[in-house]
LOVO-350954 format. One record per atom (N, C-alpha, C): x, y, z. Coordinates in steps of 0.02 Angstrom, whole numbers, plus 50000, padded with zeros to 5 digits. Each point is the difference from the previous one (the first is absolute). Layout:
N
XYZ ...
//
This chain:
491
501435005148153 500695000250025 499974996650071 500414994650015 499994996950062 500395003950052 499705001350057 500395002850054 499904996250068 500515000950040 499934996550071 500025006050048 499464999850044 500005005350049 500534999450052 500185005750034 500484999650052 499804994950056 499355000050017 499734995750051 500194992349984 499794998249936 500084992949983 500744998649993 500415004349973 500734998549990 500324999150070 499775004150047 500324999250067 499844993150028 499474996949984 499814993650028 500364994549968 500195001249935 500414994749968 500725000450016 500235006250020 500695000950019 500104998250077 500074993350014 500084998150067 500734997550009 500255001850062 500734997750014 500565003749973 499835005049965 500545003249961 500485004750044 499695003050054 500345005250032 500424998150056 500024993750015 500514997550055 500114992449986 500604998150017 500144992550001 500014997750074 499994993650005 499994997450072 500605002850038 500565000649971 500585002550030 499945007450026 499595003549965 499865006950017 499635001350064 499584994850019 499495001150050 500294998650068 500135005050038 500304999350066 499474998850051 500254997650058 499494999050053 499645006550025 500425005349998 499785006850021 499645003549945 499345000750007 499645003649949 499855007650014 500425001950042 499855007450020 500335005349948 500454997349963 500325004649954 499545001549940 500015006149974 499475002549955 500084996149932 500614998749979 500124996349936 500484994650008 499804994250025 500484995050010 500054995049938 499855002249941 500024995849944 500694999549967 500485003050034 500674999749974 500185006949968 500565000649972 500225006149969 499465003149945 499855005950006 499525003049963 500144999749922 500664999349981 500164999949931 499834993349968 499824994950042 499804993349974 499254999849980 499645004250027 499294999749985 499845000849922 500285004949964 499835000449929 500184993749964 500614996650016 500154993949962 499574994950018 499734999650064 499554994450017 499325001449966 499805005849998 499365001549968 500044998349926 500545001749968 500104998749926 499954992649991 500384996250046 500044993049992 499264996750008 499665002350045 499314998050013 499505001349942 500075005449967 499625002049940 500224996249941 500644998449994 500284995949945 499724992850009 499994997350059 499744993650014 499274999149982 499595005350015 499315000049977 499964999649927 500385003449963 500004999949927 500244993149971 500494997250027 500304993649979 499504995050012 499635000050057 499494994850012 499335001149965 499905005949976 499345001749968 499485002250050 500175001250067 499555002250041 499725006749983 500465004749970 499765006249973 500174999149926 499494999649956 500184998749928 500385005249963 500394998049956 500395004649961 499455005249967 500295006349996 499595005649971 499585003550054 500044997650062 499585003250054 500305006350019 499625005150008 500185006650022 500045000250078 500635001550022 500094999950068 499755006450033 499885000050070 499785006150030 500495005849994 499825005750009 500525006150003 500444998650059 500605003149992 500464999350052 499765002650064 499625005450003 499755003350061 499524995450030 499494997049958 499444995750028 500344993750030 500434997049973 500284994150021 500425000750063 500355005650004 500425001750054 499505000950062 499435003549990 499545000850059 499734993750021 499824995349957 499704993950026 500514994950031 500615000449976 500514996050028 500345002650061 499835006750018 500305003050058 500805001449992 500195001349938 500715001749990 499995007149965 500615002349993 500115006549967 499924999449923 499815005649972 499944999849931 500604998349959 500595002650032 500594998049969 500214993049996 499724995850048 500114993150001 499674996649941 499385002549981 499624997349944 500345002449928 500185006550007 500355002749943 500594996449979 500394998150055 500644996549984 499854992849973 499494996750031 499824993549980 499745000049928 499585004849984 499745000449929 500565001249952 500485004650021 500595001449959 500474993949983 500054996350055 500454993349990 499624995349951 499324999550010 499684995449956 499995002849925 499955006549995 500065003049931 500674998749969 500535000750039 500734998949976 500054992649982 499674995450033 500034993249985 499584997249942 499585005249978 499544997749944 499324997350018 499875000350069 499354996950026 499455005050004 500125006449986 499535005450007 500095004649941 499405002149973 500065004949948 499555005850020 500345006350006 499635006150024 499975004449945 499375003450000 499845004649944 499615005650033 500205006049984 499675006250031 499305000049986 499555000450055 499294999849994 499704993649991 500394994449992 499664993749993 500194995250060 500455002650045 500234996050057 500534994949983 500164995450046 500494995049992 499704992849990 500164997349945 499734993249980 500514994750016 499764995150031 500434993750019 500134995849940 500604998149985 500204995349948 500124993250026 499974994949961 500144993450026 499664994849952 500164993550013 499694994349963 499674995750053 499385001450022 499684996450052 499914992649982 500074995650053 499894993149991 499194999450000 499804994149969 499274998549995 499794997150073 499705004050040 499834998050068 499475005150025 499624997550055 499515004350027 500365005550034 499655005850008 500275005850033 500144998350074 500475003050029 500154998650066 499435002850046 499944997050059 499505002350049 500235006650031 499505003550022 500165006250037 499724999050072 500325004150044 499754999850067 500014993550031 499494996750011 500004994050039 500484994549973 499984999149933 500414994749970 500735002049996 500105006049987 500735002849992 500285000050073 499625001550054 500325000250062 500314993650028 499714994149970 500264993750024 500654998949967 500195003849944 500654998749969 500595001150049 499875004050052 500535001850045 500084994950056 499614994750003 500064994250050 500474994649972 500625000850009 500464995149976 500344996650057 499764999050055 500274996750055 500385004450049 500534997550029 500375003250055 500385006749978 500095000749932 500355006149977 499625006250020 499324999750015 499605006150008 499684998950069 500274995850043 499634998550063 499985006450047 500425004849986 499995006050042 499495005049983 499614998649940 499485004749980 499394999450043 499735005550018 499385000650033 499424999949948 499614995249998 499544998849947 499255001250018 499825005349975 499235001850005 499654999049934 500304996549955 499694999949923 499484994450002 499974995550048 499504995249999 499534999850064 499404998149996 499614999250056 499884993050025 500444995349969 499944992850018 500194999550076 499604994950032 500104999050072 500434994150018 500275000050061 500344993950026 499524994850008 500294993850001 499504994250012 499824999950076 499394996850011 499724999050068 500084992850023 499894998450062 500174994050025 499584994149970 499415001749973 499624994649968 500394996649944 500455003849968 500354997349946 500524994350027 500315002250054 500484995350036 499654993750019 499425000750028 499614994450028 499834995049936 499725003449946 499804995949942 500574995949969 500615003749999 500574996649969 500234994150046 499995001650066 500204994350050 499514994149990 499385000849985 499504995249998 500044995649936 500395002449950 499974996349938 500434993550005 499804994749964 500324993950005 500024996549928 500344994949997 500044996449929 499334997749980 499584998850048 499264997649988 499665005549961 500145006150011 499655005749966 500135000049923 500634997549984 500185000249936 499944992649964 499884995450034 500004993049974 499634999349933 499375001349994 499644998949933 500245004749948 500225006750020 500225004649948 500714998149974 500394996650037 500634997649974 499974994849949 499404996449996 499914994749951 499695003249934 500005006649994 499805003849939 500595004049978 499955003149940 500525004449978 500025006650033 499485001850043 500015006250036 499845006349964 499814999849936 499785005349961 499215000750006 499785006050032 499335000850014 499825007449979 499915001249942 499925006949969 499405003550032 499484996650021 499415002950034 500105001250076 500494996350025 500154999850074 499854993550028 500224999150064 499934994150041 499214999150005 499724994549986 499254998850010 499785001950068 500354997850049 499835000750070 499975007750015 500505003849973 500015007150014 499415003649963 499854997849938 499415003149966 499404998750035 499894994150030 499424998650044 499975003850059 500615001550034 500025003650063 499805007049986 500215003049945 499895007249979 499285000649983 499704995149973 499305000249982 499615000550068 500224996750047 499694999550068 500085006950031 500595003649991 500115006550026 499555004749974 499845000149936 499505004649971 499304998850019 499854993250014 499364998450025 499895003450071 500514999750036 499965003550069 499905007849991 500265002849943 499885007349988 499245001349974 499654994749992 499315001049970 500014999949921 500524997149971 500104999949929 500054992849979 499474996649989 500044992849977 500494998949944 500464995350004 500544999349954 500144992749991 500164997549942 500224993249985 500745000049985 500334994250013 500704999849988 500235001549927 499544998949956 500095001749926 500055007149987 499785004050046 500005007649996 500705003050025 500434995350025 500685002550030 500564998349959 500395004649983 500754998349971 500495002850049 500434995250022 500495002050048 500615002949961 500275005350026 500575003449966 500555000850051 500605002349967 500605001450041 499955007250033 499515001150043 499885006650029 499505004149963 499815005750029 499525004149970 500285003749940 500665001649996 500275002949943 499904996249940 500144993450001 499894995749938 499275000149984 499594999950052 499275000249980 499795006249964 500265005850020 499815006149965 500325000149929 500594997449996 500334999549932 499634995749955 499774993850021 499604995649960 499395003549976 499635003350048 499375002949982 500125005949946 500565003850009 500165005049950 500104996849929 500384994050002 500094996849934 499374997149969 499564997250039 499414997149975 499435004849983 499995005550035 499385004049996 500115007049962 500615002349992 500155006249969 500424998949942 499775002649942 500405000249941 500365006349993 500555001149965 500325006449991 499505005149975 499965006150031 499615005049981 499285000150038 499884994450033 499364999850040 500035005150061 499435002750015 499955005050058 499854996450064 500485001150047 499904997150067 499955005650047 499484999750048 499875005250045 500304997850069 500365003650034 500314998550067 499865005950047 500064998050064 500015005350050 500665004249993 499995005650032 500585004450000 500125002650070 500554997950033 500504994649982 499744993250000 500434995749984 499824992750000 500654995550008 499924993950004 500574995350009 500465000849938 500635001250012 500495001149949 500134994049959 499954993950029 500094994349960 499494998949948 499395002250012 499444999549952 500165004749941 500225006250018 500175005149950 500534996949951 500524996750031 500534997149961 499724994649949 499584995850029 499684994649960 499595003049941 499595004850013 499595002749953 500385004149944 500455003650023 500405003749952 500424996149957 500274994450025 500374995549962 499564997049948 499384999150013 499554996849954 499755005249947 500185006550009 499835004849951 499345002650012 499695000050060 499355002450012 500005007550009 499455003249984 499915007250006 499685000850069 500375003250047 499815000450072 499625006950011 499394999650027 499615005950017 499915000150076 500145005650031 499935000050072 499415002950024 499654996650053 499405002850032 500205006550037 499525004850001 500115006450033 500214998750073 500425004550027 500224999250070 499945007250031 500035000050070 499915006750039 500685002850019 500504997749965 500675002550015 500384996150050 499674995250029 500344995050046 499904992849967 499594999449958 499844993449965 499264999449993 499834994749965 499274999049991 499664999250067 499515004450011 499655000350070 499624993050020 500084997950061 499714994350024 499205000050000 499745006250008 499275000849999 499685002549938 500425001549950 499695003049940 499664994849955 499455002049970 499654995649952 500394999249942 499954995149955 500354998949944 499835005749947 500485001449957 499885004949949 499694996749941 499324999549998 499664996249949 500135003149932 500015007249994 500055002949941 500724998449969 500494999750037 500714998449976 499974993049972 499754995550042 499974992949976 499634998449937 499505003749990 499584999349943 500365003249943 500295005750005 500325003949946 500574996549974 500444997150041 500664997349976 499874992649972 499444997050012 499844993149979 500584995650011 500194999050062 500604996250021 499864992749989 500534996349987 500014992649995 499904996850069 500385003250050 499954997550066 500195005450045 499794999050064 500165004150056 500324996150055 500595003150028 500364996650049 499875003750065 499814996650058 499845003650061 500304996450054 500115003950061 500184996750059 499585003050055 499404997150009 499475003650044 500184999150076 500434994950015 500124998750077 500755000750010 500235004050051 500675000650015 500425001949942 499835005349967 500275002149936 500735001350011 500384998449945 500755001049998 500115005449947 500245006550022 500365001250058 499595004050053 499435001949988 499675004650048 499804997050069 499874993449996 499724996650062 499265001250010 499665002649951 499305001250008 499564994049981 499394999850023 499504995149984 499405003349983 499654997649942 499405002849981 499455000050054 499665005350012 499465000150053 499424996549965 499544997950048 499434995349969 499585003349949 499825006350003 499595003249950 500405000449934 500635001550001 500425000549943 500074993349965 500024994250044 500104993749974 499394997349963 499415002050026 499364998349970 499975003449933 500145006950002 499965003849935 500464996549944 500644998650020 500394997049953 499734993449974 499744995950043 499694993249979 499445001249950 499595005150014 499445001149955 500255002349930 500485004849998 500225002749942 500384994949960 500424996350031 500434994949962 499534994149975 499454998750035 499524995249972 499705002649937 499725006750001 499685002649945 500525000349937 500625002750016 500485000749940 500234993549975 500004995050047 500154993349974 499524997049950 499355001650016 499454997949957 499995003849936 500095006550008 499935004549940 500625000249956 500605001350027 500605000249963 500504994350005 499834994550036 500484994550009 500545002150044 499985005350044 500555001850044 500204994250048 500634998350003 500274995050046 500275003150060 499934997250057 500255002850062 500514994950032 500615002850014 500474997050035 500095002550071 499804995950049 500085002650069 500654996750035 500425004050022 500624998050028 499995000350080 499914993950030 499914999750073 500694998350039 500545001149963 500604998050029 500135001850071 499795006250020 500085003150069 499414999450038 499464996849974 499355000450036 499974996650068 500474994850010 500084996950065 500385003750049 500255005849978 500445004550045 499575006050022 499334999450004 499645005450033 500165000250076 499925005850029 500235000750064 499514998350054 499344999749975 499494998350047 499504994749973 499644996850041 499524994949980 500194993150017 499574995249989 500154993150021 500034995149940 499525000149957 499904995149947 500375001749943 499934996049944 500365000949937 499645006049966 500425003949959 499705005549959 499584997149945 499425003549989 499534998249946 500205003549936 500204996849948 500135003249937 499475003349967 500175006149972 499475003949960 499714995749944 500424995349971 499784996449944 499464994450021 499904999550066 499464995050022 499315002749977 499965006449986 499365003249977 499965000849925 500484997349960 500025000349930 499974993249969 499865000049937 499924993549957 500684996949995 500044993650010 500694996449997 500295000349931 499635000949943 500274999849937 500325006649978 499935005250039 500345006449985 500415002650058 500194995350040 500475002150059 500574995250009 500515002350032 500564995850023 500235003350069 500164995550043 500235002650069 500714996950008 500465004850021 500674997750013 500084999650076 500374994950024 500184999450071 500664996950010 500205000150060 500704997450014 500064998150077 500474995450013 500184998650070 500655003850019 500315002649952 500665003350013 499975006250048 499475003949996 499925005850041 499894998050073 499504995450013 499844998250069 500494995950033 500234995249965 500504995050032 500695001549995 500235001149935 500705001249997 500175001349925 500415005549982 500115001949934 500404994249961 500354995950033 500354994549966 499554994349984 499434999950017 499504995049986 499675002449934 500274997249941 499755002349938 499324996849974 499465000750038 499424996949979 499425004949997 499755000749939 499435004949986 499494995849958 499465003849979 499534996649965 499535005149964 499644997249951 499465004049963 499384996150004 499445003550027 499324996449998 499635003549941 499734995449954 499715002649940 499554994249976 499605001449944 499594994849972 500494994749968 499774993450006 500444994449972 500265001749930 499625002649946 500315000949940 500575004750003 499945005450039 500575004550005 500634996750037 499874995950051 500514996550039 500364995649950 499634996649952 500344995849952 500505004049952 499695006149981 500425003949956 500605002850036 499955001950061 500565002450039 500534994850013 499724993650007 500504994450010 500424999149941 499725001149939 500394999049941 500505005449993 499845006150018 500535005350001 500524998650050 499794997450059 500504999050051 500454994349981 499784995349967 500434993749981 500585002749952 499865005249965 500535002749950 500625003250036 499905001150067 500555003950035 500274995650057 499574996150036 500304995950057 499724993250011 499544997949956 499754992950003 499594998750065 500275001850056 499684998050066 500365003950055 499645000650057 500305003050058 500354994550045 500365002550052 500364995450040 499484996350043 500044993549994 499494995250036 500095000950077 500624999950023 500065000250072 499715006250031 500085005649966 499705006150026 499264999550004 499674996549951 499304999250003 499754995350049 500414994550017 499814995650054 500025003950065 500535003950008 500005004550064 499415004950003 499805002949938 499445004549997 499354996750028 499894993349985 499424996850023 499954999950077 500594998550031 500044999850070 499895007150031 500295005449965 499945006650030 499285002449991 499624998649949 499325001849999 499544997950052 500224993150028 499664998250059 500085003850062 500635004050000 500115003750059 499885007749981 499635001349955 499905007049980 499675004550053 499494998050031 499675004650055 500525002150050 500414995350027 500505002150048 500505004449972 500254998549940 500525004249968 499765007149988 499365000649974 499705006149989 499995004450070 499764997250051 499985003650060 500695001950028 500524995649987 500685001550021 500265005849957 499924999649935 500295005149957 499685007050012 499355000350013 499635005650008 500275004050060 500044995550059 500265002950059 500705002949995 500394996649964 500745002549992 500015006149956 499575000249944 499995005749962 499745006450035 499554999350046 499725005650033 500555003150047 500394995450034 500555002350038 500545003149961 500164997249944 500535003149957 499805006649968 499365000349986 499795006549975 499985005450049 499814998850060 500065005050056 500685002550007 500474995150000 500745001950011 500255004449939 499794997849942 500235003649945 499735007349992 499355000850022 499745006749996 500305004450048 500144996950057 500395004350053 500715001649975 500294995849960 500705001649970 499935005749951 499464999249959 499955005249949 499835007050029 499595000350056 499945006250028 500575003150029 500484995450021 500635002450031 500545002449945 500044995349947 500535001149954 499835004649947 499315000549980 499755004049945 499395003350020 500025005250047 499375003050031 499545003149949 500265001749939 499595003549958 499664995549945 500154993450004 499714995749951 499304997750017 499644998549949 499274998650010 499844993049972 499524996750035 499774993249978 499334998750030 499664995249969 499344997650021 500094993550034 499664999350060 500034993650038 499644994749956 500394994449982 499734995449951 499544995050031 499564997449956 499544994850021 500364992849999 500565000349963 500364993649996 500635000849955 500294994149995 500665000249961 500565001050037 500614999149974 500655000450040 500375006649992 499705005249972 500345006249987 499585006450010 500325005350002 499715006550006 500085003949934 499495003749980 500065004449941 500105007150022 500645002650001 500235005650031 500125006249954 499725005250023 500115006449960 500585004050032 500475002449959 500565003950019 499945006849974 499655004450036 499875006749972 500555003749978 499975002849941 500555004149979 500594996649971 499974993049998 500574996449977 499874996649941 500504998549957 499894995649940 500174992750026 499544995750002 500174993250028 500494995849957 499975001549935 500444996149955 500755002050012 500085006750004 500705002650015 500144997650068 499625000050047 500164998550074 500214992249998 499644996549963 500164992549998 500664998749969 500195004149946 500654998949969 500565002350049 499895005450037 500525002150049 500044994650055 499434997450029 500044995250043 500374993449980 499864998149935 500344994349973 500755000950007 500275006049985 500705000750003 500275000250071 499575000650049 500154999150068 499814993250030 499884994849955 499854993650025 499314998450019 499525003949980 499274998650023 499594999349931 499644994849994 499634998849941 499265001950018 499655003949960 499345002150008 499675001049938 499324999049998 499665000649936 499575006149999 500095004949957 499605006349997 499344998649968 499535004750013 499314999149973 499884998949926 500365003149955 499914999049928 500014992649977 500404996150040 500064992549983 499384996450005 499495003050039 499314996750009 499485003249957 500185004949960 499495003749962 500014998449928 499474998649967 499954999249928 500185006349964 499985005750032 500135006649962 500555003650036 500494996250033 500545003250032 499835005650050 499454998850036 499775005350049 500334998850069 499805004050049 500184999150068 500795001250011 500185005549969 500775001750004 500185001750073 499535001550044 500185001450070 499844994750050 499934993849971 499804994250043 500554994549999 500014996450053 500464994150003 499644994550040 500104993949984 499694994650036 500544997750051 499814999850065 500404998050052 499754993550036 500304994749983 499824993750037 500165000450075 499504998950042 500095001550075 500154993250037 499904994249971 500154993650035 500734998349993 500405004250034 500744999450000 500275000550070 500644997450005 500345000550063 499985007950020 499825001350060 499985007550018 500635003949990 500634996850018 500625003449993 500155001149928 499884995449954 500105000549931 499555005349972 499344999650016 499535005149978 500195006950024 500195000950059 500195006750026 500605003149962 500504995649983 500565002749965 499785001749925 499624995749965 499835001049938 499575006249993 499535000750048 499605006150001 500425006650007 500494999550044 500465005750006 500285001949937 500334995349969 500335001249933 499485002749949 499494996849994 499435002449952 499785006550016 499895001950062 499815006950014 500525005249982 500604998350019 500565004649979 500115000449926 499904994749962 499975000349929 499455004349970 499424999550029 499485004149978 500135007450012 500295001750058 500175006950010 500535002749952 
//
């Protein structure tokens, strides 16, 4: 019997509880989502839309009214009324002892994204410009991007314009520059080992498509990057979480060799440096232990390792480039994901995969089925930016340290009981809200015009119900107001 958990359903139900017209500039009111009697109709409409689109398949048993009310931060009567409306319309069938089953004729499509992917549904331009958005850790652009754009001329595109512009493997000059980047990291690389992608999200999606078949076991940290969870779940992978200490996979803990041997995973997905969302980096001893175990399991069981270094350039200390864990592993059983979008600007959609040439060719074939080639102009710009990387790295790290100090001071002021670990890198804090349900708090905050992502969105097992990710690289006034609303919503 197919069931959908309250946690997962809450992440699919985005934007239902308020319209743009409902969101006033003053967020001090406890329930500014409009008249309370509209909430049941809006919830019913949102559930009906999930059924019509096939995001929640027909026959799925919905959560109990009490459980869904708790996670949405509304009264049980709101959910009862919404379920009653759907039942009257024929969209819901309720049976004593069996729960409420959703009816509908779903379209043939992939399931909707949860958390990260669904949160972007609410970005529709000026209509929601008054929303205080803590749902993404993407950073503003730095001055190096302005300078690189100003330096472009027609001569940079001359030879490219005399071709059709379709480069499924990426701009040759960029592949060569990225190979040089890895050589500086102590990881000899040829251009044939590089596939340029439209950001790191596409890179992770391509690897999920190429390496995991439906039903394959994939081991991930807990918590982990929610975009990777989306890509792997959409592929039909069976996710197994590494043990955690209640705050996330510990930075100094050795790998769980027994677990990895027992589950016989097809691949393992890791973020050893500036982990998203915890901001942790593996300590040297743990890194060595991981490299040794992954090498053994690669030889014995064919285990494949995907290392995501999307945030690795956002470490808060150090001078040189981060050395990937996969530098210590065999090229034919590893892939490394990277991006320029985190360091330079979220709007620069240039990422890549470093892997053995046979896998690069296979990934390029998958990639051609969805977008043929990435934007050439972005890649020309990326070549220029890589030449400015040391200065950009120093500038970004200095700014992040200042922004982190200011955000921690704000948290101590606005939410004195909350707890967090000072991160080694990344653009966000992994914050514990003692005694609060983060998912319900996020739903209440959403109705007051603040978007935040609760802990379960980052967990393969819907854990961390008392956690929320707080991006700290924000305008101080905006962050102060968003934290005020979030703290009040938690209370």
